N, C-alpha and C positions, 0 to 999 in steps of 0.2 A: 675729624668728625665735626660737622657743623651743629650748632645748637638746634637748627631746624629739625634735624633727624635724630635727636636724643631719644632714647627709649622712654616710653610713658611710665608713670608710676611714681612712687615715693622714693626717690633716690637722694642720698646725701653726697655721693661722689661717683665719678667714673674713673677707673684705674688709669695710671699713666700709660701713654703710648709713645714709643720711641719713633721719632721722625729722622730719617737719614737724608737730609736735604743737602743739596750741593753747597749752599752757603754755610752749612754746619749742622751738627746733630743736636737735637733737643727733645725734651719731653713735652707732651701736651696732655693735660688732665683737667678734669672738671671737679670742682669742690663747691659744696653748698656755702653760699655767703651767709655768715651768721646773722647779719642784720636784715638783709633783703629777703632771705629765704629762697633764693633762686640759685641754680647752678651757674658758676662763674668759670670761664676758661682761663687757664694758666699755661704759659709757655716759658720753660726754663731750660737752659743748656747745661747747667751744673759743671761748667768748664770742660765738657767733653772735647771741645775743639783743641784743647791744649795737649791731648794725648795723641802722640804721633802714629803709632802702629794701630792698624785697623783691628787686629785681634785683641789688643789691650783695651781699645776703646769699646769694643763690643762686650768684653768681659766686665768692664766698669759699668757700662750701661745696664747690663743684666743685673748686676749687684744693686745698682741704684733703683732699678725698677721694682725689685723685691722690697727694698727698704721703704720706698715711697708708698707701695701698696699697703704695707703695714701701718705706716704713719698716717695715711689718709683715713684709715678707720678711726683715728684719734683726732681728726679734724685738720690735719696738715693742709695748707700752710697757715691756718688761722689759730692764734692763741690770744685769748682775752681781747678779741675784737681787732687785733693787729695782724698784718701779714708778716710772717717770718719764714723766708725761703731757705735760710741757712739751716741745714739739717741739725748740726750739733746745737745751735742756739735754740731751735725749736724744741729739741729734746730737753734741754736744760730748763727752758721756760715752762714746759709741760710738767716737769717734775717739781719745779719750784713752787712752794706754797708761800703766799705773802705772809711775812712774819706777824704774829700776834702773840699774846701772852702764852698761849698753849704751845704753839710751834717752836718758840724760842726757849722753852724750859731747859732743854738739854744743851742748847747752843746759843746762849744769850750773849756771849761776848763776841766781839768783832773778829778776833783772831780765829775762833772756831768757825764762824759763819763764812769767812773767806775761804778756809780750807774746804768746807762743805760745798760752796759754790764752785770751787775749782773742780771737785769731783763730778758735780752735775754737768758743768759746762763741757768737760773733756770727754763725756760719754760719746762714743762713736767717732772720735778723732784718731789720727794715727798715733802710734805708741810714742814717738819722739815728741809730738806736740803735747800729748797728755803729760809726759814727764816735765816739759817746759812749764806748763801752767801750774802743775802741782808744786814744782820747785819754787816758782815765783810766789805762790801763795804761802809756802812754808817760810821763805825769806821775809815776806811781808809780815806774817804772824810773829816770827821771831823778833823782828824789829819793833813791833807793837809792844811785845812783852818787855823788851830791853828799855823802852822809853816809858814804861809804866802805864801803857794804854792797853795792855793785853786783856784787861777785865772790862774795858769799855763796851757799852752796848753799841749797836749799829747806829742808833740815832745820836750818840754823843760824838761820833767821828764826823768832822766837818771838812769842807774843801781846803781850808787853810792847813789842816793836819795832813791831808794828802799832799799838798804842795811842799810842806816841810819834809815829809818823807822823801819825795822826789828830789828835793834840793840835796838831801844827804846822799842819795844814790848818785847824783851828778858828780859829786866829789870823789866817788870811789871807782867809777867806770868811765869808759870812753863814750863818745857821742852815739855810736851805733848801738852799743849795749844799753845805754840810757833810753834810746828810742824804743828798743825792744821791751824793756821793763815797762815803760810808759804804756805802750800799745797793749801789752798783755794784761796789765792791771786795769786799764780802762775796760777791756773786754770782760774781765771777771766782775768788775763792779757794776757794769751795765747789764750783765747777763740776767 
């Protein structure tokens, strides 16, 4: 659908439409740009091209279309003025409230915040992936408590402490596992 033939009226989004093109399948949707106030076109494949069987691809596309329809009502793919196309990351950022004195009352220490972020980040991910992130967060929280940093607030934890933790991990695991730990912790901390 071209922008020229968009329906008139006060629209905040147009639902996703699946395009089964020869070069690959993708979704096209329009969402209101938060700063400009105009509908903006988005074209995303969501890795549908990696699915081999057409019936599996169609089932995944139908599932994605329903999820996207719901998320678009909440402003997908815009969160805090930034584009976030990854659905799990969008959900995590949508649920995440910037820490302040009130929001951190029950989870003021870093160990608890990491576990909380792991739960938020893994919403909507596959069961094995959820297990991985929750386990990494538990191991990280346990290590924080063992080193006497379990009661530290988020602002007390610095990059040098993260490097110290990763140096300790490097001594205990092989290179592949180390890289997995690093990748997963970076995702949790940046979520």
